[in-house]
C-alpha positions in Angstrom: 116.0 115.2 104.6 114.2 113.3 107.5 110.9 114.0 105.8 112.1 112.5 102.5 113.8 109.6 104.2 110.6 108.7 106.3 107.9 109.5 103.7 109.7 107.8 100.9 110.8 104.7 102.6 107.3 104.1 103.6 105.8 105.3 100.2 106.8 102.3 98.0 105.0 99.5 96.7 107.6 99.1 93.4 106.9 101.0 93.6 107.4 103.8 91.7 107.0 98.0 88.5 110.4 103.0 91.5 106.9 103.6 92.9 107.8 103.6 92.2 108.1 102.7 91.4 105.7 101.7 91.7 107.7 100.0 88.6 110.3 102.6 89.2 109.7 103.3 92.8 113.1 103.8 94.4 113.7 103.3 98.2 114.7 100.3 100.3 111.9 97.7 100.5 110.2 97.8 104.0 107.8 95.2 105.4 104.2 95.8 104.7 100.8 94.4 104.1 100.4 91.2 102.1 99.6 91.6 98.4 96.3 89.9 98.9 95.2 92.4 101.4 96.2 95.2 99.3 95.2 93.9 95.9 91.5 95.0 96.1 91.3 98.8 96.0 89.7 100.4 98.9 88.4 104.0 98.8 90.7 106.0 96.3 93.8 107.6 98.2 93.6 111.5 97.5 96.4 113.3 96.0 98.4 115.0 98.8 97.5 118.5 99.6 100.5 120.6 99.7 99.5 124.2 100.5 101.9 126.9 99.1 104.0 124.3 97.2 104.0 124.8 93.3 104.6 121.8 91.3 107.8 122.7 89.2 107.5 122.5 85.4 109.0 119.2 84.1 112.5 119.2 82.7 111.6 117.0 79.9 108.4 115.8 78.2 106.7 112.7 79.7 107.5 109.5 78.0 104.9 107.7 75.9 102.6 105.2 77.7 101.8 102.4 75.3 100.2 100.1 77.9 97.4 98.4 76.1 97.4 94.8 74.8 99.2 91.9 76.3 102.8 92.6 75.5 103.6 92.5 79.2 107.3 93.3 79.1 106.8 96.4 77.0 103.9 97.5 79.2 105.9 97.0 82.4 108.8 98.8 80.9 106.7 101.8 79.8 105.0 102.1 83.2 108.3 101.9 85.0 109.8 104.5 82.6 106.8 106.8 83.3 107.1 106.2 87.2 110.9 107.1 86.8 110.1 110.2 84.9 107.6 111.3 87.8 110.4 110.7 90.3 112.5 113.2 88.4 109.8 115.6 87.8 107.5 115.2 90.9 103.7 115.7 90.2 101.2 113.9 92.3 98.3 114.8 90.0 99.9 112.5 87.2 99.9 109.3 89.4 96.7 107.8 88.1 98.3 107.7 84.6 100.4 104.7 85.8 98.7 103.4 89.0 95.0 102.7 89.9 93.6 105.1 92.6 93.0 103.2 95.8 95.6 100.6 95.1 98.8 100.2 97.1 101.1 101.5 94.1 99.1 104.7 93.6 99.2 105.6 97.4 102.8 104.8 97.7 103.8 106.9 94.8 101.6 109.6 95.7 103.2 109.9 99.0 106.8 109.7 97.7 106.1 112.5 95.2 104.4 114.7 97.9 107.5 114.3 100.0 109.9 115.2 97.2 107.8 118.3 96.6 107.8 119.2 100.3 111.6 119.0 100.3 112.1 120.8 96.9 113.9 117.6 95.7 113.9 115.2 92.9 115.4 111.7 92.1 118.3 111.2 89.6 116.9 108.0 88.2 118.3 104.9 86.7 116.5 102.7 84.2 114.8 99.6 85.7 115.7 96.5 84.0 112.8 94.1 83.5 113.3 90.6 82.2 111.7 87.1 82.5 108.2 88.3 82.2 105.5 85.9 82.3 101.6 86.7 82.0 98.5 85.5 80.5 98.4 85.0 76.7 95.1 86.7 76.6 93.7 89.2 79.2 90.4 88.2 80.8 88.7 90.9 82.7 90.0 94.1 84.2 92.8 92.6 86.3 95.7 90.4 85.6 98.8 89.0 87.5 102.2 88.9 85.9 105.6 87.9 87.1 109.0 89.5 86.3 112.5 89.9 87.5 113.4 93.5 87.9 116.7 95.4 89.0 118.1 98.9 89.2 121.2 100.8 90.1 121.3 103.2 93.2 119.6 106.6 92.9 120.5 109.8 94.5 117.9 112.3 95.8 119.0 115.9 94.8 118.0 119.3 96.1 116.3 121.2 93.5 117.6 124.4 94.9 121.2 123.4 95.2 121.4 120.4 92.8 123.4 118.5 95.6 122.7 115.1 97.0 120.6 114.9 100.2 120.3 111.1 100.4 120.5 107.9 98.2 118.0 105.1 97.6 120.0 101.9 97.4 120.1 99.7 94.3 117.4 97.0 93.8 119.2 93.7 93.0 117.5 91.3 90.6 114.2 90.5 92.3 111.4 88.2 91.4 108.1 90.2 91.5 104.5 89.3 91.4 102.6 92.3 89.9 98.9 92.9 89.7 97.7 95.2 86.8 94.2 96.9 86.3 92.9 97.8 83.0 91.0 101.1 82.9 88.2 102.4 80.7 90.8 103.5 78.1 92.1 99.9 77.8 95.3 100.8 79.3 97.0 98.9 82.1 98.1 100.5 85.4 99.8 99.1 88.5 97.9 98.0 91.5 100.4 96.1 93.6 104.1 95.0 93.3 105.3 92.2 95.6 108.2 89.9 96.1 107.5 86.5 94.8 108.1 83.8 97.3 109.6 80.3 96.4 106.1 78.8 96.1 105.1 81.6 93.5 102.8 83.5 95.9 103.2 87.2 96.7 105.3 87.5 99.9 105.9 91.4 100.2 103.9 94.3 98.9 106.6 97.0 99.5 109.1 96.4 96.7 110.8 99.6 95.2 110.1 99.1 91.5 109.1 102.6 90.0 
């Protein structure tokens, strides 16, 4: 349980829109680097190497990822839903479907999923409510910033072996967020950073549990 609590609390940049939420990332927010510092991808973070640990087969099929275009609320909802599915069916190899390698959101969600696998655990997720989404009417380039208000209920972390709770991620109250999205070669948007939005509209905290 200590591994999960330590790794997951530090893993989120929602996370997983808890990381994640990652939209969907789901652990209490902790102070971290500024969004500006983490917005530009550095060298890609590798998927955690977990010797001797087999990734469990998913309990359900992965949700669809309709994340092209400029319908920002459906895009954020889709990214969050896939991130929540990953928390319930941990597989670090799939993180790049929703977060850009090298960005804060991808590193956070990868670490969280790795911790869940090590502890043979999964998250009993709650849907993320995403409202008041504002973004550009037309996407220019490969990166955009959108704002949104997100909230979700508390989420227990369960032992896969015993199916009993080992800890709980607290709820995310309605929170104003600044989110950067990257558009890949497949024209689909992926999360890069998710930050609390300060009173002046600037990103204030890059460690928000969203996925």
